[in-house]
PDB file with one MODEL, atoms N, CA, C and O in Angstrom:
MODEL        1
ATOM      1  N   MET A   1      91.343 129.782 120.039  1.00  0.00           N
ATOM      2  CA  MET A   1      91.915 128.743 119.561  1.00  0.00           C
ATOM      3  C   MET A   1      91.185 127.330 120.031  1.00  0.00           C
ATOM      4  O   MET A   1      91.031 127.211 121.246  1.00  0.00           O
ATOM      5  N   ASP A   2      90.796 126.426 119.324  1.00  0.00           N
ATOM      6  CA  ASP A   2      90.140 125.220 120.019  1.00  0.00           C
ATOM      7  C   ASP A   2      91.432 124.049 120.124  1.00  0.00           C
ATOM      8  O   ASP A   2      90.853 122.991 120.372  1.00  0.00           O
ATOM      9  N   SER A   3      92.381 123.880 120.071  1.00  0.00           N
ATOM     10  CA  SER A   3      93.383 122.889 120.426  1.00  0.00           C
ATOM     11  C   SER A   3      92.663 121.541 119.471  1.00  0.00           C
ATOM     12  O   SER A   3      93.115 120.448 119.811  1.00  0.00           O
ATOM     13  N   LEU A   4      91.958 121.510 118.709  1.00  0.00           N
ATOM     14  CA  LEU A   4      91.260 120.353 117.846  1.00  0.00           C
ATOM     15  C   LEU A   4      92.475 119.976 116.740  1.00  0.00           C
ATOM     16  O   LEU A   4      92.852 120.923 116.051  1.00  0.00           O
ATOM     17  N   ALA A   5      93.111 118.682 116.517  1.00  0.00           N
ATOM     18  CA  ALA A   5      93.860 118.540 115.565  1.00  0.00           C
ATOM     19  C   ALA A   5      93.084 117.359 114.442  1.00  0.00           C
ATOM     20  O   ALA A   5      92.875 116.305 115.042  1.00  0.00           O
ATOM     21  N   LEU A   6      92.802 117.332 113.536  1.00  0.00           N
ATOM     22  CA  LEU A   6      92.730 116.411 112.616  1.00  0.00           C
ATOM     23  C   LEU A   6      94.120 115.632 112.423  1.00  0.00           C
ATOM     24  O   LEU A   6      95.088 116.330 112.122  1.00  0.00           O
ATOM     25  N   SER A   7      94.334 114.041 112.590  1.00  0.00           N
ATOM     26  CA  SER A   7      95.689 113.634 112.333  1.00  0.00           C
ATOM     27  C   SER A   7      95.527 112.910 111.024  1.00  0.00           C
ATOM     28  O   SER A   7      96.602 112.639 110.489  1.00  0.00           O
ATOM     29  N   GLY A   8      94.373 112.504 110.334  1.00  0.00           N
ATOM     30  CA  GLY A   8      94.578 111.915 109.564  1.00  0.00           C
ATOM     31  C   GLY A   8      94.829 110.140 109.932  1.00  0.00           C
ATOM     32  O   GLY A   8      94.041 109.523 110.648  1.00  0.00           O
ATOM     33  N   ASP A   9      96.146 109.457 109.252  1.00  0.00           N
ATOM     34  CA  ASP A   9      96.683 108.375 109.584  1.00  0.00           C
ATOM     35  C   ASP A   9      97.932 108.572 109.723  1.00  0.00           C
ATOM     36  O   ASP A   9      98.762 107.967 109.044  1.00  0.00           O
ATOM     37  N   CYS A  10      98.372 109.838 111.028  1.00  0.00           N
ATOM     38  CA  CYS A  10      99.699 109.932 111.645  1.00  0.00           C
ATOM     39  C   CYS A  10      99.513 108.940 112.564  1.00  0.00           C
ATOM     40  O   CYS A  10     100.602 108.388 112.715  1.00  0.00           O
ATOM     41  N   PHE A  11      98.623 108.403 113.302  1.00  0.00           N
ATOM     42  CA  PHE A  11      98.495 107.769 114.396  1.00  0.00           C
ATOM     43  C   PHE A  11      97.642 107.047 114.289  1.00  0.00           C
ATOM     44  O   PHE A  11      96.883 107.302 113.354  1.00  0.00           O
ATOM     45  N   ALA A  12      97.377 106.061 114.971  1.00  0.00           N
ATOM     46  CA  ALA A  12      96.231 105.216 115.018  1.00  0.00           C
ATOM     47  C   ALA A  12      95.654 104.407 116.172  1.00  0.00           C
ATOM     48  O   ALA A  12      96.426 103.713 116.833  1.00  0.00           O
ATOM     49  N   LEU A  13      94.129 104.447 116.516  1.00  0.00           N
ATOM     50  CA  LEU A  13      93.762 103.663 117.216  1.00  0.00           C
ATOM     51  C   LEU A  13      93.016 102.755 117.552  1.00  0.00           C
ATOM     52  O   LEU A  13      92.258 102.757 118.522  1.00  0.00           O
ATOM     53  N   PHE A  14      93.241 101.603 116.484  1.00  0.00           N
ATOM     54  CA  PHE A  14      92.830 100.193 116.655  1.00  0.00           C
ATOM     55  C   PHE A  14      94.230  99.615 115.466  1.00  0.00           C
ATOM     56  O   PHE A  14      94.956 100.300 114.745  1.00  0.00           O
ATOM     57  N   ASP A  15      94.183  98.118 115.667  1.00  0.00           N
ATOM     58  CA  ASP A  15      95.069  97.143 115.246  1.00  0.00           C
ATOM     59  C   ASP A  15      94.191  96.877 113.977  1.00  0.00           C
ATOM     60  O   ASP A  15      93.015  96.546 114.124  1.00  0.00           O
ATOM     61  N   PRO A  16      94.723  97.009 112.778  1.00  0.00           N
ATOM     62  CA  PRO A  16      94.403  96.311 111.884  1.00  0.00           C
ATOM     63  C   PRO A  16      93.577  94.939 111.789  1.00  0.00           C
ATOM     64  O   PRO A  16      92.551  94.683 111.158  1.00  0.00           O
ATOM     65  N   ALA A  17      94.380  94.134 112.641  1.00  0.00           N
ATOM     66  CA  ALA A  17      93.749  92.546 112.792  1.00  0.00           C
ATOM     67  C   ALA A  17      92.859  92.932 113.791  1.00  0.00           C
ATOM     68  O   ALA A  17      92.207  91.942 114.124  1.00  0.00           O
ATOM     69  N   LEU A  18      92.658  93.548 114.182  1.00  0.00           N
ATOM     70  CA  LEU A  18      91.367  93.365 115.365  1.00  0.00           C
ATOM     71  C   LEU A  18      90.571  94.969 115.109  1.00  0.00           C
ATOM     72  O   LEU A  18      90.731  95.834 115.969  1.00  0.00           O
ATOM     73  N   PRO A  19      89.457  95.346 113.478  1.00  0.00           N
ATOM     74  CA  PRO A  19      89.155  96.944 113.599  1.00  0.00           C
ATOM     75  C   PRO A  19      87.927  96.929 114.532  1.00  0.00           C
ATOM     76  O   PRO A  19      86.754  96.587 114.386  1.00  0.00           O
ATOM     77  N   ARG A  20      88.827  97.555 115.791  1.00  0.00           N
ATOM     78  CA  ARG A  20      87.960  98.249 116.594  1.00  0.00           C
ATOM     79  C   ARG A  20      88.686  98.999 117.739  1.00  0.00           C
ATOM     80  O   ARG A  20      89.643  98.619 118.414  1.00  0.00           O
ATOM     81  N   ALA A  21      87.865 100.366 117.797  1.00  0.00           N
ATOM     82  CA  ALA A  21      88.613 100.782 118.743  1.00  0.00           C
ATOM     83  C   ALA A  21      89.806 100.641 120.225  1.00  0.00           C
ATOM     84  O   ALA A  21      89.739  99.765 121.088  1.00  0.00           O
ATOM     85  N   GLY A  22      90.602 101.520 120.176  1.00  0.00           N
ATOM     86  CA  GLY A  22      91.883 100.735 121.244  1.00  0.00           C
ATOM     87  C   GLY A  22      92.180 101.940 121.292  1.00  0.00           C
ATOM     88  O   GLY A  22      91.596 102.949 120.899  1.00  0.00           O
ATOM     89  N   LYS A  23      93.868 101.639 122.195  1.00  0.00           N
ATOM     90  CA  LYS A  23      94.848 102.909 122.675  1.00  0.00           C
ATOM     91  C   LYS A  23      95.274 102.667 121.343  1.00  0.00           C
ATOM     92  O   LYS A  23      95.177 101.717 120.566  1.00  0.00           O
ATOM     93  N   PRO A  24      96.175 104.708 121.271  1.00  0.00           N
ATOM     94  CA  PRO A  24      97.145 104.805 120.593  1.00  0.00           C
ATOM     95  C   PRO A  24      97.656 104.345 119.933  1.00  0.00           C
ATOM     96  O   PRO A  24      96.594 103.956 119.446  1.00  0.00           O
ATOM     97  N   ARG A  25      98.554 103.809 119.147  1.00  0.00           N
ATOM     98  CA  ARG A  25      99.680 103.213 118.968  1.00  0.00           C
ATOM     99  C   ARG A  25      99.597 103.543 117.318  1.00  0.00           C
ATOM    100  O   ARG A  25      98.569 103.771 116.680  1.00  0.00           O
ATOM    101  N   ARG A  26     101.035 103.501 116.793  1.00  0.00           N
ATOM    102  CA  ARG A  26     101.924 103.609 115.732  1.00  0.00           C
ATOM    103  C   ARG A  26     101.277 103.176 114.483  1.00  0.00           C
ATOM    104  O   ARG A  26     101.109 101.964 114.344  1.00  0.00           O
ATOM    105  N   PRO A  27     100.934 103.878 113.667  1.00  0.00           N
ATOM    106  CA  PRO A  27      99.928 103.132 112.354  1.00  0.00           C
ATOM    107  C   PRO A  27     100.788 101.961 111.845  1.00  0.00           C
ATOM    108  O   PRO A  27     102.017 102.025 111.864  1.00  0.00           O
ATOM    109  N   HIS A  28     100.079 100.836 111.368  1.00  0.00           N
ATOM    110  CA  HIS A  28     100.534  99.936 110.181  1.00  0.00           C
ATOM    111  C   HIS A  28     101.078 100.222 109.459  1.00  0.00           C
ATOM    112  O   HIS A  28     100.573 101.210 108.926  1.00  0.00           O
ATOM    113  N   PRO A  29     102.623  99.705 108.686  1.00  0.00           N
ATOM    114  CA  PRO A  29     103.134 100.158 107.844  1.00  0.00           C
ATOM    115  C   PRO A  29     102.632 100.296 106.511  1.00  0.00           C
ATOM    116  O   PRO A  29     103.116 101.056 105.671  1.00  0.00           O
ATOM    117  N   THR A  30     101.234  99.223 106.265  1.00  0.00           N
ATOM    118  CA  THR A  30     100.822  99.534 105.253  1.00  0.00           C
ATOM    119  C   THR A  30     100.069 101.302 104.669  1.00  0.00           C
ATOM    120  O   THR A  30      99.835 101.912 103.626  1.00  0.00           O
ATOM    121  N   PHE A  31      99.955 101.466 106.082  1.00  0.00           N
ATOM    122  CA  PHE A  31      99.238 103.083 106.043  1.00  0.00           C
ATOM    123  C   PHE A  31     100.091 104.014 106.152  1.00  0.00           C
ATOM    124  O   PHE A  31      99.457 105.068 106.102  1.00  0.00           O
ATOM    125  N   ASN A  32     101.325 104.244 106.290  1.00  0.00           N
ATOM    126  CA  ASN A  32     102.108 105.110 106.132  1.00  0.00           C
ATOM    127  C   ASN A  32     103.390 105.316 104.725  1.00  0.00           C
ATOM    128  O   ASN A  32     103.955 104.286 104.355  1.00  0.00           O
ATOM    129  N   TRP A  33     103.676 106.361 104.188  1.00  0.00           N
ATOM    130  CA  TRP A  33     105.037 105.999 103.419  1.00  0.00           C
ATOM    131  C   TRP A  33     106.460 106.131 103.903  1.00  0.00           C
ATOM    132  O   TRP A  33     107.500 106.142 103.245  1.00  0.00           O
ATOM    133  N   SER A  34     106.279 106.222 105.120  1.00  0.00           N
ATOM    134  CA  SER A  34     108.035 106.251 105.541  1.00  0.00           C
ATOM    135  C   SER A  34     107.785 105.782 107.007  1.00  0.00           C
ATOM    136  O   SER A  34     107.521 106.684 107.803  1.00  0.00           O
ATOM    137  N   THR A  35     107.838 104.259 107.574  1.00  0.00           N
ATOM    138  CA  THR A  35     108.015 104.023 109.009  1.00  0.00           C
ATOM    139  C   THR A  35     109.028 104.721 109.590  1.00  0.00           C
ATOM    140  O   THR A  35     108.972 104.982 110.791  1.00  0.00           O
ATOM    141  N   GLU A  36     110.009 105.085 108.867  1.00  0.00           N
ATOM    142  CA  GLU A  36     111.096 105.767 109.761  1.00  0.00           C
ATOM    143  C   GLU A  36     110.797 106.866 110.328  1.00  0.00           C
ATOM    144  O   GLU A  36     111.291 107.292 111.372  1.00  0.00           O
ATOM    145  N   ARG A  37     109.724 107.529 109.462  1.00  0.00           N
ATOM    146  CA  ARG A  37     109.617 108.958 109.520  1.00  0.00           C
ATOM    147  C   ARG A  37     108.197 108.824 111.147  1.00  0.00           C
ATOM    148  O   ARG A  37     108.161 109.493 112.180  1.00  0.00           O
ATOM    149  N   VAL A  38     107.668 108.179 110.878  1.00  0.00           N
ATOM    150  CA  VAL A  38     106.310 108.051 112.353  1.00  0.00           C
ATOM    151  C   VAL A  38     106.533 108.846 112.824  1.00  0.00           C
ATOM    152  O   VAL A  38     106.294 110.015 112.524  1.00  0.00           O
ATOM    153  N   PRO A  39     107.289 108.233 114.086  1.00  0.00           N
ATOM    154  CA  PRO A  39     107.705 108.784 115.140  1.00  0.00           C
ATOM    155  C   PRO A  39     107.725 110.254 115.463  1.00  0.00           C
ATOM    156  O   PRO A  39     107.094 110.902 116.298  1.00  0.00           O
ATOM    157  N   GLY A  40     109.023 110.753 114.173  1.00  0.00           N
ATOM    158  CA  GLY A  40     109.106 112.495 114.166  1.00  0.00           C
ATOM    159  C   GLY A  40     107.448 112.883 113.533  1.00  0.00           C
ATOM    160  O   GLY A  40     107.376 114.039 113.117  1.00  0.00           O
ATOM    161  N   SER A  41     106.750 112.444 113.472  1.00  0.00           N
ATOM    162  CA  SER A  41     105.815 113.019 112.547  1.00  0.00           C
ATOM    163  C   SER A  41     104.943 112.891 114.316  1.00  0.00           C
ATOM    164  O   SER A  41     104.567 113.958 114.800  1.00  0.00           O
ATOM    165  N   ILE A  42     104.736 111.777 115.005  1.00  0.00           N
ATOM    166  CA  ILE A  42     104.000 111.778 115.818  1.00  0.00           C
ATOM    167  C   ILE A  42     104.387 113.099 117.355  1.00  0.00           C
ATOM    168  O   ILE A  42     103.613 113.365 118.275  1.00  0.00           O
ATOM    169  N   GLU A  43     105.702 113.633 117.143  1.00  0.00           N
ATOM    170  CA  GLU A  43     106.380 114.459 117.974  1.00  0.00           C
ATOM    171  C   GLU A  43     106.014 115.309 117.578  1.00  0.00           C
ATOM    172  O   GLU A  43     105.893 116.007 118.585  1.00  0.00           O
ATOM    173  N   LYS A  44     105.774 115.738 116.974  1.00  0.00           N
ATOM    174  CA  LYS A  44     105.504 117.084 115.445  1.00  0.00           C
ATOM    175  C   LYS A  44     103.981 117.470 116.160  1.00  0.00           C
ATOM    176  O   LYS A  44     103.675 118.599 116.545  1.00  0.00           O
ATOM    177  N   LEU A  45     103.191 116.366 116.232  1.00  0.00           N
ATOM    178  CA  LEU A  45     101.992 116.437 116.590  1.00  0.00           C
ATOM    179  C   LEU A  45     101.633 116.812 118.035  1.00  0.00           C
ATOM    180  O   LEU A  45     100.833 117.631 118.487  1.00  0.00           O
ATOM    181  N   ALA A  46     102.753 115.673 118.802  1.00  0.00           N
ATOM    182  CA  ALA A  46     102.494 116.106 120.583  1.00  0.00           C
ATOM    183  C   ALA A  46     102.967 117.745 120.633  1.00  0.00           C
ATOM    184  O   ALA A  46     102.252 118.439 121.356  1.00  0.00           O
ATOM    185  N   ALA A  47     103.808 118.266 120.119  1.00  0.00           N
ATOM    186  CA  ALA A  47     104.342 119.442 120.020  1.00  0.00           C
ATOM    187  C   ALA A  47     103.106 120.607 119.755  1.00  0.00           C
ATOM    188  O   ALA A  47     103.380 121.796 119.925  1.00  0.00           O
ATOM    189  N   LEU A  48     101.741 120.192 119.331  1.00  0.00           N
ATOM    190  CA  LEU A  48     100.906 121.476 119.215  1.00  0.00           C
ATOM    191  C   LEU A  48     100.240 121.483 120.123  1.00  0.00           C
ATOM    192  O   LEU A  48      99.443 122.408 120.280  1.00  0.00           O
ATOM    193  N   LYS A  49     100.351 120.385 121.086  1.00  0.00           N
ATOM    194  CA  LYS A  49      99.601 120.259 122.412  1.00  0.00           C
ATOM    195  C   LYS A  49      97.888 120.199 122.419  1.00  0.00           C
ATOM    196  O   LYS A  49      97.203 120.809 123.240  1.00  0.00           O
ATOM    197  N   PRO A  50      97.226 119.140 121.082  1.00  0.00           N
ATOM    198  CA  PRO A  50      95.991 119.191 121.050  1.00  0.00           C
ATOM    199  C   PRO A  50      94.960 118.903 122.097  1.00  0.00           C
ATOM    200  O   PRO A  50      95.248 117.904 122.756  1.00  0.00           O
ATOM    201  N   ARG A  51      93.826 119.496 122.444  1.00  0.00           N
ATOM    202  CA  ARG A  51      93.045 119.051 123.575  1.00  0.00           C
ATOM    203  C   ARG A  51      92.556 118.054 123.273  1.00  0.00           C
ATOM    204  O   ARG A  51      92.505 117.189 124.147  1.00  0.00           O
ATOM    205  N   THR A  52      91.998 117.755 121.938  1.00  0.00           N
ATOM    206  CA  THR A  52      91.674 116.554 121.336  1.00  0.00           C
ATOM    207  C   THR A  52      91.951 115.981 119.966  1.00  0.00           C
ATOM    208  O   THR A  52      91.363 116.884 119.372  1.00  0.00           O
ATOM    209  N   CYS A  53      92.368 115.218 119.014  1.00  0.00           N
ATOM    210  CA  CYS A  53      92.721 114.714 118.045  1.00  0.00           C
ATOM    211  C   CYS A  53      92.004 113.904 117.539  1.00  0.00           C
ATOM    212  O   CYS A  53      91.711 113.022 118.347  1.00  0.00           O
ATOM    213  N   TRP A  54      91.426 113.726 116.253  1.00  0.00           N
ATOM    214  CA  TRP A  54      90.592 112.810 115.888  1.00  0.00           C
ATOM    215  C   TRP A  54      91.649 112.338 114.387  1.00  0.00           C
ATOM    216  O   TRP A  54      91.889 113.108 113.457  1.00  0.00           O
ATOM    217  N   PRO A  55      92.117 110.980 114.493  1.00  0.00           N
ATOM    218  CA  PRO A  55      92.474 110.068 113.287  1.00  0.00           C
ATOM    219  C   PRO A  55      91.879 110.170 112.313  1.00  0.00           C
ATOM    220  O   PRO A  55      91.038 111.033 112.062  1.00  0.00           O
ATOM    221  N   GLY A  56      92.434 108.829 111.266  1.00  0.00           N
ATOM    222  CA  GLY A  56      91.146 108.642 110.203  1.00  0.00           C
ATOM    223  C   GLY A  56      90.188 108.101 110.838  1.00  0.00           C
ATOM    224  O   GLY A  56      89.035 108.316 110.464  1.00  0.00           O
ATOM    225  N   HIS A  57      90.438 107.321 111.884  1.00  0.00           N
ATOM    226  CA  HIS A  57      89.182 106.070 112.162  1.00  0.00           C
ATOM    227  C   HIS A  57      89.189 106.121 113.635  1.00  0.00           C
ATOM    228  O   HIS A  57      90.227 106.656 114.025  1.00  0.00           O
ATOM    229  N   TYR A  58      88.821 105.951 114.089  1.00  0.00           N
ATOM    230  CA  TYR A  58      87.864 105.711 115.352  1.00  0.00           C
ATOM    231  C   TYR A  58      88.530 106.765 116.403  1.00  0.00           C
ATOM    232  O   TYR A  58      89.205 106.444 117.381  1.00  0.00           O
ATOM    233  N   GLY A  59      88.146 108.312 115.929  1.00  0.00           N
ATOM    234  CA  GLY A  59      88.432 108.927 117.063  1.00  0.00           C
ATOM    235  C   GLY A  59      87.484 109.465 117.940  1.00  0.00           C
ATOM    236  O   GLY A  59      86.367 109.011 117.691  1.00  0.00           O
ATOM    237  N   PRO A  60      87.499 110.217 118.824  1.00  0.00           N
ATOM    238  CA  PRO A  60      88.444 111.391 119.135  1.00  0.00           C
ATOM    239  C   PRO A  60      89.438 110.564 120.168  1.00  0.00           C
ATOM    240  O   PRO A  60      89.080 109.646 120.906  1.00  0.00           O
ATOM    241  N   LEU A  61      91.014 111.208 120.020  1.00  0.00           N
ATOM    242  CA  LEU A  61      91.681 110.464 121.182  1.00  0.00           C
ATOM    243  C   LEU A  61      91.523 112.243 122.126  1.00  0.00           C
ATOM    244  O   LEU A  61      91.517 113.369 121.628  1.00  0.00           O
ATOM    245  N   THR A  62      91.400 111.768 123.766  1.00  0.00           N
ATOM    246  CA  THR A  62      91.271 112.488 124.180  1.00  0.00           C
ATOM    247  C   THR A  62      91.616 112.751 125.506  1.00  0.00           C
ATOM    248  O   THR A  62      91.813 111.554 125.720  1.00  0.00           O
ATOM    249  N   GLY A  63      91.886 113.312 126.684  1.00  0.00           N
ATOM    250  CA  GLY A  63      92.583 113.484 127.792  1.00  0.00           C
ATOM    251  C   GLY A  63      93.941 113.863 127.424  1.00  0.00           C
ATOM    252  O   GLY A  63      94.295 114.405 126.376  1.00  0.00           O
ATOM    253  N   ASP A  64      94.743 113.468 128.533  1.00  0.00           N
ATOM    254  CA  ASP A  64      96.295 114.622 127.745  1.00  0.00           C
ATOM    255  C   ASP A  64      96.972 114.002 126.319  1.00  0.00           C
ATOM    256  O   ASP A  64      98.029 113.386 126.190  1.00  0.00           O
ATOM    257  N   VAL A  65      96.310 114.261 125.641  1.00  0.00           N
ATOM    258  CA  VAL A  65      96.652 113.759 124.524  1.00  0.00           C
ATOM    259  C   VAL A  65      98.210 114.046 124.018  1.00  0.00           C
ATOM    260  O   VAL A  65      98.798 113.180 123.370  1.00  0.00           O
ATOM    261  N   ALA A  66      98.725 115.073 124.288  1.00  0.00           N
ATOM    262  CA  ALA A  66     100.253 115.255 124.023  1.00  0.00           C
ATOM    263  C   ALA A  66     100.861 113.897 124.589  1.00  0.00           C
ATOM    264  O   ALA A  66     101.345 113.004 123.894  1.00  0.00           O
ATOM    265  N   ALA A  67     100.763 113.903 125.789  1.00  0.00           N
ATOM    266  CA  ALA A  67     101.726 112.570 126.540  1.00  0.00           C
ATOM    267  C   ALA A  67     101.610 111.445 126.034  1.00  0.00           C
ATOM    268  O   ALA A  67     102.543 110.650 125.922  1.00  0.00           O
ATOM    269  N   GLN A  68      99.838 111.141 125.476  1.00  0.00           N
ATOM    270  CA  GLN A  68      99.836 109.781 125.092  1.00  0.00           C
ATOM    271  C   GLN A  68     100.009 109.487 123.756  1.00  0.00           C
ATOM    272  O   GLN A  68      99.671 108.430 123.224  1.00  0.00           O
ATOM    273  N   LEU A  69     100.734 110.775 123.016  1.00  0.00           N
ATOM    274  CA  LEU A  69     101.431 110.445 121.591  1.00  0.00           C
ATOM    275  C   LEU A  69     102.766 110.631 121.566  1.00  0.00           C
ATOM    276  O   LEU A  69     103.436 110.391 120.562  1.00  0.00           O
ATOM    277  N   ARG A  70     103.231 111.049 122.611  1.00  0.00           N
ATOM    278  CA  ARG A  70     104.647 111.381 122.827  1.00  0.00           C
ATOM    279  C   ARG A  70     105.119 109.286 122.879  1.00  0.00           C
ATOM    280  O   ARG A  70     105.885 108.574 122.231  1.00  0.00           O
ATOM    281  N   ASN A  71     103.763 108.962 124.459  1.00  0.00           N
ATOM    282  CA  ASN A  71     104.376 107.650 124.714  1.00  0.00           C
ATOM    283  C   ASN A  71     104.710 106.546 123.360  1.00  0.00           C
ATOM    284  O   ASN A  71     105.537 105.639 123.263  1.00  0.00           O
ATOM    285  N   ILE A  72     103.620 107.098 122.341  1.00  0.00           N
ATOM    286  CA  ILE A  72     103.958 106.105 121.207  1.00  0.00           C
ATOM    287  C   ILE A  72     104.693 106.500 120.385  1.00  0.00           C
ATOM    288  O   ILE A  72     105.085 105.769 119.476  1.00  0.00           O
ATOM    289  N   ALA A  73     105.046 107.720 120.507  1.00  0.00           N
ATOM    290  CA  ALA A  73     106.690 107.648 119.188  1.00  0.00           C
ATOM    291  C   ALA A  73     107.971 107.460 119.642  1.00  0.00           C
ATOM    292  O   ALA A  73     108.854 107.100 118.864  1.00  0.00           O
ATOM    293  N   GLY A  74     108.199 107.677 120.916  1.00  0.00           N
ATOM    294  CA  GLY A  74     108.934 107.058 121.555  1.00  0.00           C
ATOM    295  C   GLY A  74     109.872 105.673 121.629  1.00  0.00           C
ATOM    296  O   GLY A  74     110.546 105.438 122.632  1.00  0.00           O
TER     297      GLY A  74
ENDMDL
END
């Protein structure tokens, strides 16, 4: 298993106001169907313990991916 996750817009690596790569963050409400469900989705992704995660824009997220995701879900 290569531990690669393709996550679409589950999380973001940019702020729409400043569209350049940055730290992981919850997606802007414009980019999700249910802002209330975002933390749970991010937790589920973190539970998969991917080594690399490619969001929809400005990827990849590397390092301790699960910890970074849990940090933004919390």
